[in-house]
C-alpha positions in Angstrom: -63.9 -70.8 0.7 -61.2 -70.9 3.3 -60.7 -74.3 5.0 -60.6 -73.7 8.7 -59.4 -77.2 9.6 -55.8 -76.8 8.5 -53.9 -79.8 7.1 -51.7 -82.7 8.1 -48.6 -81.8 10.1 -45.0 -82.6 9.5 -41.9 -80.9 8.1 -42.0 -80.9 4.3 -45.7 -81.7 4.1 -46.8 -78.4 2.7 -50.5 -77.9 3.5 -51.3 -75.4 0.8 -49.5 -73.5 -2.1 -47.7 -70.2 -1.7 -50.1 -67.5 -2.9 -49.7 -63.9 -4.0 -53.3 -63.1 -4.6 -54.8 -62.8 -1.1 -57.7 -60.4 -0.6 -58.5 -58.3 2.4 -61.7 -60.2 2.8 -59.9 -63.5 3.1 -57.5 -62.1 5.7 -60.5 -60.8 7.7 -62.1 -64.3 7.6 -58.9 -65.8 8.9 -58.5 -63.2 11.6 -62.1 -63.8 12.7 -61.8 -67.5 13.1 -62.3 -69.0 16.6 -59.0 -68.6 18.3 -58.2 -72.3 18.6 -59.0 -72.8 14.9 -56.8 -69.9 13.8 -53.9 -71.1 16.0 -54.2 -74.7 14.7 -54.2 -73.4 11.1 -51.2 -71.2 11.7 -49.3 -73.9 13.6 -50.0 -76.4 10.8 -48.6 -74.1 8.2 -45.6 -73.2 10.5 -44.7 -76.9 11.0 -44.8 -77.5 7.2 -42.1 -74.9 6.5 -40.1 -74.4 9.8 -38.8 -76.2 12.9 -41.6 -75.2 15.4 -39.1 -75.4 18.2 -36.5 -73.0 16.9 -36.4 -69.2 17.1 -33.9 -67.1 15.2 -32.0 -64.5 17.1 -30.8 -61.2 15.6 -29.1 -58.1 16.9 -29.8 -54.5 15.9 -27.4 -51.6 16.1 -28.0 -47.9 15.3 -24.9 -46.9 13.4 -26.1 -43.4 12.7 -28.8 -42.0 15.1 -31.2 -39.1 14.8 -31.4 -36.1 12.5 -33.5 -37.9 9.9 -35.3 -35.5 7.5 -38.4 -37.8 7.2 -41.5 -36.9 9.2 -42.5 -40.4 10.3 -45.0 -39.6 13.0 -43.9 -42.5 15.3 -40.1 -42.0 15.2 -37.8 -40.6 17.9 -35.1 -40.0 15.2 -37.1 -37.6 13.0 -35.7 -34.0 12.9 -39.2 -32.7 12.7 -40.0 -33.4 16.3 -38.4 -32.5 19.7 -37.9 -35.9 21.2 -34.8 -35.2 23.2 -32.6 -37.4 21.0 -29.2 -36.0 20.0 -28.2 -36.7 16.4 -24.9 -38.6 15.9 -22.5 -39.2 13.1 -21.9 -42.5 11.4 -20.2 -44.9 13.8 -16.6 -45.9 13.4 -16.2 -49.2 11.6 -14.1 -50.7 14.4 -16.8 -50.0 17.0 -19.4 -51.5 14.8 -17.4 -54.7 14.3 -16.6 -55.0 18.0 -20.4 -54.7 18.7 -21.1 -57.4 16.1 -18.5 -59.7 17.7 -20.2 -59.3 21.1 -23.6 -60.0 19.5 -22.3 -63.2 17.9 -20.8 -64.3 21.2 -24.2 -63.7 22.8 -25.9 -65.9 20.3 -27.1 -63.6 17.5 -27.2 -65.2 14.1 -27.9 -62.0 12.1 -26.5 -58.5 12.7 -28.6 -55.6 11.5 -27.2 -52.0 11.1 -29.6 -49.1 10.9 -28.8 -45.5 9.9 -31.3 -42.6 10.2 -31.2 -41.4 6.6 -33.8 -40.6 4.0 -31.3 -42.1 1.6 -27.6 -42.7 1.9 -25.0 -40.5 0.2 -22.4 -42.5 -1.8 -19.6 -41.5 0.5 -21.5 -42.9 3.5 -22.4 -46.0 1.5 -18.6 -46.7 1.1 -18.3 -47.0 4.8 -21.4 -49.1 5.2 -20.2 -51.5 2.6 -17.0 -51.9 4.5 -19.0 -52.7 7.6 -21.1 -55.2 5.8 -18.1 -57.0 4.4 -16.4 -57.1 7.8 -19.6 -58.4 9.6 -20.0 -61.0 6.9 -16.5 -62.1 7.6 -17.4 -62.9 11.1 -19.7 -65.6 9.8 -23.0 -63.7 10.5 -25.9 -62.9 8.3 -25.9 -59.2 7.5 -28.8 -56.7 7.3 -29.0 -52.9 6.9 -31.7 -50.3 6.8 -30.6 -47.0 5.3 -33.7 -45.5 3.8 -34.4 -45.4 0.1 -31.9 -46.8 -2.4 -31.1 -46.5 -6.1 -30.6 -49.6 -8.1 -26.8 -48.8 -8.2 -26.6 -48.5 -4.5 -28.5 -51.8 -4.0 -26.0 -53.5 -6.3 -23.1 -52.1 -4.3 -24.5 -53.5 -1.1 -25.0 -56.9 -2.7 -21.4 -56.9 -3.9 -20.3 -56.1 -0.3 -22.0 -59.3 0.9 -25.3 -57.9 2.2 -27.9 -60.7 2.9 -31.0 -58.7 3.9 -32.3 -55.1 3.4 -34.9 -53.8 5.8 -37.4 -51.3 4.5 -40.8 -51.4 6.2 -44.1 -50.4 4.7 -45.2 -49.5 8.3 -49.0 -49.7 7.8 -51.8 -50.1 5.3 -52.0 -48.1 2.1 -55.1 -46.4 3.5 -53.5 -45.4 6.8 -50.0 -44.5 5.4 -50.6 -40.8 4.7 -51.7 -40.2 8.3 -48.3 -41.4 9.5 -45.8 -40.1 6.9 -45.9 -37.3 4.3 -42.3 -37.0 3.2 -42.0 -40.4 1.5 -44.8 -42.2 -0.3 -45.7 -45.8 0.0 -44.7 -46.2 -3.7 -41.2 -44.9 -2.8 -40.9 -47.8 -0.4 -42.1 -50.3 -2.9 -39.6 -49.0 -5.4 -36.8 -49.5 -3.0 -37.9 -53.0 -2.3 -37.9 -53.7 -6.0 -34.3 -52.4 -6.4 -33.2 -54.6 -3.5 -34.8 -57.7 -5.1 -33.4 -57.0 -8.5 -29.9 -56.7 -6.9 -30.2 -60.2 -5.4 -30.7 -59.1 -1.8 -33.3 -60.7 0.5 -36.1 -58.4 1.8 -37.0 -57.7 5.4 -40.2 -55.8 5.4 -43.1 -55.4 7.9 -44.7 -52.7 9.9 -45.9 -51.2 13.2 -49.1 -51.7 15.1 -50.5 -49.7 17.9 -50.3 -46.3 16.3 -54.1 -45.7 16.2 -54.8 -47.8 13.1 -57.7 -50.2 12.9 -57.6 -54.0 12.6 -58.4 -53.6 8.9 -55.2 -51.5 8.5 -53.1 -54.2 10.1 -54.5 -56.8 7.8 -54.2 -54.5 4.9 -50.5 -54.2 5.6 -50.1 -58.0 5.7 -52.0 -58.4 2.4 -49.8 -55.8 0.8 -46.8 -57.8 1.7 -48.3 -61.2 0.9 -49.3 -60.0 -2.6 -45.8 -58.8 -3.6 -44.3 -60.8 -6.4 -42.0 -62.5 -3.8 -42.8 -62.6 -0.1 -40.3 -60.9 2.2 -38.0 -63.4 3.6 -38.4 -61.6 7.0 -41.5 -59.9 8.3 -40.9 -57.9 11.4 -44.0 -57.0 13.5 -43.4 -54.0 15.8 -45.5 -52.7 18.6 -45.1 -49.0 18.7 -42.8 -47.8 21.5 -43.8 -44.8 23.4 -41.8 -41.8 22.3 -42.3 -38.3 23.7 -42.8 -35.4 21.3 -44.1 -37.3 18.2 -47.6 -37.0 16.7 -48.5 -40.7 17.1 -48.8 -40.0 20.9 -52.2 -38.5 20.1 -53.6 -41.6 18.5 -51.6 -44.5 19.9 -53.4 -47.4 21.6 -51.7 -50.5 22.6 -53.2 -53.6 20.9 -55.1 -56.2 22.8 -52.7 -59.2 23.4 -55.1 -61.7 21.7 -55.2 -59.3 18.7 -51.4 -59.4 18.5 -51.4 -63.2 18.5 -54.2 -63.3 15.9 -52.1 -60.9 13.6 -49.0 -63.1 13.9 -51.1 -66.1 13.0 -52.5 -64.4 9.9 -49.0 -63.3 8.9 -47.8 -66.9 9.1 -50.7 -68.2 7.0 -50.4 -65.6 4.3 -46.6 -65.8 4.1 -45.8 -69.5 5.0 -42.1 -69.3 4.1 -41.3 -66.0 5.7 -39.6 -65.6 9.0 -42.0 -63.6 11.3 -40.1 -61.6 13.8 -41.3 -60.1 17.1 -39.4 -56.8 16.9 -39.8 -53.6 18.8 -42.2 -53.5 21.7 -41.5 -56.9 23.2 -40.8 -55.2 26.6 -44.6 -54.6 26.7 -45.3 -58.3 26.1 -45.8 -60.8 28.9 -44.1 -64.2 28.7 -47.5 -65.7 28.0 -48.2 -63.4 25.0 -44.8 -64.2 23.5 -45.5 -67.9 23.9 -48.8 -67.5 22.1 -47.0 -65.6 19.3 -44.4 -68.3 18.9 -47.3 -70.9 18.8 -48.9 -68.7 16.1 -45.8 -68.8 13.9 -43.4 -66.1 15.1 -39.9 -67.5 14.9 -37.4 -64.7 15.3 -36.6 -62.1 17.9 -34.1 -59.2 18.4 -31.8 -59.7 21.4 -30.1 -57.1 23.4 -31.3 -54.5 25.9 -31.6 -51.7 23.3 -33.2 -51.6 19.8 -32.0 -48.4 18.1 -33.3 -45.8 20.7 -35.8 -48.0 22.6 -35.7 -50.6 25.3 -35.8 -54.4 24.7 -36.2 -57.3 27.1 -32.9 -58.3 28.7 -31.1 -61.2 27.2 -31.3 -63.4 30.3 -35.1 -63.0 30.4 -35.3 -64.1 26.7 -33.0 -67.1 27.4 -35.0 -68.2 30.4 -38.3 -67.9 28.4 -37.0 -69.9 25.5 -35.7 -72.5 27.9 -39.1 -72.8 29.6 -40.8 -73.2 26.3 -38.3 -75.8 25.0 -37.4 -73.6 22.1 -33.9 -73.9 20.6 -31.8 -70.9 19.8 -28.2 -69.8 19.9 -29.0 -67.4 22.8 -26.6 -67.5 25.7 -27.1 -66.0 29.1 -24.9 -63.0 30.1 -21.8 -63.2 32.2 -20.8 -60.5 34.8 -18.7 -58.5 32.4 -21.4 -58.5 29.7 -24.0 -57.5 32.3 -21.9 -54.4 33.2 -21.4 -53.6 29.5 -25.1 -53.9 28.7 -26.0 -51.8 31.7 -23.8 -49.0 30.4 -25.5 -49.2 27.0 -28.9 -49.0 28.6 -27.9 -46.0 30.6 -26.6 -44.2 27.5 -29.9 -44.9 25.8 -31.8 -43.2 28.6 
């Protein structure tokens, strides 16, 4: 039986052991608790493992956009769909490093680089490894998402100084084939294993609002919670509206309270994981974000653009965190930065 009362608060006073044997039924019981009980339970767990008044800030850059051979039904970068997005080549290393420096100056603690590939070619990986080493040299945590990896490629990224590898499972095992057919869920799990074995931390989460049921969202979390080691980072994305992709036919934006409940369950199932509010925050009110932070979310992406979609402006994020008394390294933009970010937004359409 699940104890709904939580446990005593306080950093270092861990209320319950880390588990890797959660069941869907247990997750459903947690999700269905009276809201105040669920939030208390999640906040109790959160305080045992994290500073409740700190939010990690990360920055995400698309270093190679569009033309991806995968058929992910939600993605603007898939070559299978006419989304109006023009494919680009891999960015120049100097431009990537310049962007990372700006992100660090803005308050980003981690810099994430994403390339729209099914899997990287070795010649491309050479350039990515150089980027990773250079960003690491700036004193930032490094993260990349490049698609599927072989064990040898994962080892190369580790040797280059990579801290995190992002590879999302996207949705539940039952819903997966309705979203993607060109890459199996097991393919994704295999890549996560290669990353772990290479000594790289895992960033793995999913997307909600694509037409899945609550049971699918919980199934995704249970899948992650029952991995041999929990992902160090768990991004929760709200699907961004994209023209020309199949998910448009099924997408339904989640109820705000349902989003907060899901974050709380993620925090309880994976107590030591950083839970990140990722794509889709532009659809969230300040009040919903505050509820999610209370439920255990403790990371956000900063910057006006995430890959090919919009993101809340940095000043709005800084103001919200200030109002909530949450500590971060986020700085407000100056006039020159505002002009630069406006140009980036314009290019993103």
